[in-house]
C-alpha positions, 0 to 999 in steps of 0.5 A, a space after each residue: 129436277 126429276 122427270 116422271 118415268 113414262 110407262 112402256 106398257 102401250 097395251 090399249 084398254 080395248 081391242 079390235 076383236 078379230 082385227 086386233 093384229 091386222 097387218 095389211 101392206 099394199 105393194 106399189 104397182 100401177 095398173 092401166 086398162 084400155 086402148 091407151 094402156 100400151 102408151 102408158 107402158 112407154 111412159 113408165 119405161 121412160 119414167 124408170 129409165 129403162 134402156 134395154 128391155 127384153 120381151 117374153 111371150 107365149 108362142 100364141 102371142 107371137 102368132 098374132 102379128 098385130 099384137 106383138 108388133 104393137 108392143 115392140 113398136 112401143 118399145 122401139 130401140 129399147 127392145 134388145 131381144 124377144 123370147 117366144 118359146 114359153 111352155 105350159 107349167 114353166 119347165 126349168 129348162 125353158 126358165 134356164 134359157 130365158 135366164 141366159 138371154 137376160 144375162 147375155 142381153 144385159 137387159 135392165 127391164 122385162 116386158 111380159 106379154 101373155 099368160 101366167 106361164 109367161 109371167 112365171 117363166 120371166 119371174 123365175 128366170 129373173 130371180 135365178 139370173 140375179 141371185 146366181 145360184 142353182 134353183 134348189 138353193 132358192 126354192 121355198 121349203 118347209 122346216 121341221 114344224 111345217 112352216 114355209 121358209 123362203 130363202 133371203 134373196 138380196 140381189 136387185 131384180 129386173 123390173 117386171 112390166 106385164 101385158 097380160 092376155 089371160 085373167 091370171 092371178 099371177 100378174 099380182 104375185 111375187 112368187 113363181 111355181 116352176 116344173 123342175 121334174 118331168 112328173 109334174 112336181 112344182 118348185 116354188 120361188 118367192 121374192 117380194 121384189 118380183 111383183 110387177 111394177 105395172 100391169 097394162 090390160 090392152 084390148 088387142 092382147 086380151 083378144 088373142 086368148 082363146 076362150 078355153 084358155 081364158 076361162 081356165 085362168 079365170 076359174 083359177 082366180 074364182 077359186 082363189 077368191 072363194 077360198 080366200 074369203 074363208 080365210 079373211 075374217 080378220 082382214 076386211 081390206 082383203 075381203 073387199 078385194 076378193 068379194 069384188 073379184 068373185 062378183 066380177 068373174 061370175 058376172 062377166 065370164 059367161 059373156 066371154 065369146 070367140 066372136 070379138 064382141 066381148 072386149 068389155 066382158 074380158 076387161 072386167 074379168 081381167 080386173 077381177 083376176 087382178 083383185 083376186 091376186 091382190 086379195 089372196 096375197 093376204 088370205 093365202 091359197 086353199 085346198 083347191 089350188 093345192 089339189 089342182 097343182 097335184 092333179 092338173 099335171 096328171 090330167 088332160 085338163 088345165 089346172 084352172 078347170 081342175 081347181 074349179 071342179 074340186 072347189 065345191 068339195 074343198 069349200 064344203 070341207 073348209 067352211 065347216 071350220 068357219 061357217 060364219 064366212 059363208 054369208 060373205 060368199 053367198 052374197 057375192 054370188 048373188 044369193 041370200 046371206 042365209 043360204 046354206 052350204 049345199 045351195 052355195 056349192 050347187 050354184 058353183 057347179 051350175 056356174 061350171 055347167 054354164 061354161 060347158 065344164 062338167 064338174 066331175 074329175 072323172 071327165 078331166 082325164 085324171 088317171 086313178 093310178 096316179 092319185 096316191 102320188 097326187 095326194 102326197 104332193 098336195 099335202 106338202 104343196 106350197 099353197 098349203 099355208 097356216 092361213 087355211 082355216 082347216 088343214 086336210 090329212 091325206 085321207 081327207 084329201 082322198 075323200 074330197 077327190 072321191 066326192 069330186 070324182 
């Protein structure tokens, strides 16, 4: 008896067009929001068997006794230590302090309370502690062709549980960009095992964030949503995340105030940032983020504000390569699908004016003498990925900066 050989050619007779090679993996994570969110944290720690939990938070969180106490009360006897000296940009010396504490306390889980700096500091310290190598051996790099290379990191990592105070995209990410040089340069670390096991959006914790800090973080999320939409023509799942992120942030961020009446608005913006972080995992970042990484530390303004100020100009540059993506951005901003790029950019700038942000770099404390160094950094920044629809040369980056000046 003979058997008929089956063809190994599995190529279909039709394809899905731009989506023909769609690969969209959704990492496991749990999100909670509202007055009972911290109660869910206790249940999650019990479910996963955590016994020795180390807490990392911003100094501002430590100043709000009720906020930090509520977290520590939830942890109870599980809490083995607290670090409250997180610094902006996550400098390496602070990361190393946290690494040492994680090792000394034999922590088996980490709870991060605060902003993106606290989240990134925890993530980087956890990676370095687990791998037992100097940061330079763990850093993301580029090969000769410019391709991003992430070293293999086989060691198990401590679970990260995040109680955020700001609408940062960091709580949806697996990477960490830390400051390894006083001049502001960032070194990136990436390990997919570092994604948060859970995010708990608590009203009291979110209320601790001053409006300027809250807005800056939200503007970073907004920028990542806009530029991410440009790069998701082949992934409608990521597009849906980013479009809703843009809607959430532009609708509710103007309602955030200091008078304590904005808890619902803050919650919506926090969820918008979560969506932006999840969606941009697939789209990658954009030119605005790479410029913010370069210009932010060389200014007197938060990175998120710098990023939003250059966004209309990077959008104009990038959209010329993918004009078919503009209707998606326009409708997410509440504009007709046929809206031209000029009106879209004007809408973004008007949004900034409404937040009392003047959309010009010259008012953000950027020193023109540092522009050459900033441009050199932006060209090689880790945010520059093959997903970007259009890459920029140093001269083109200079022109974008001049337009935003």
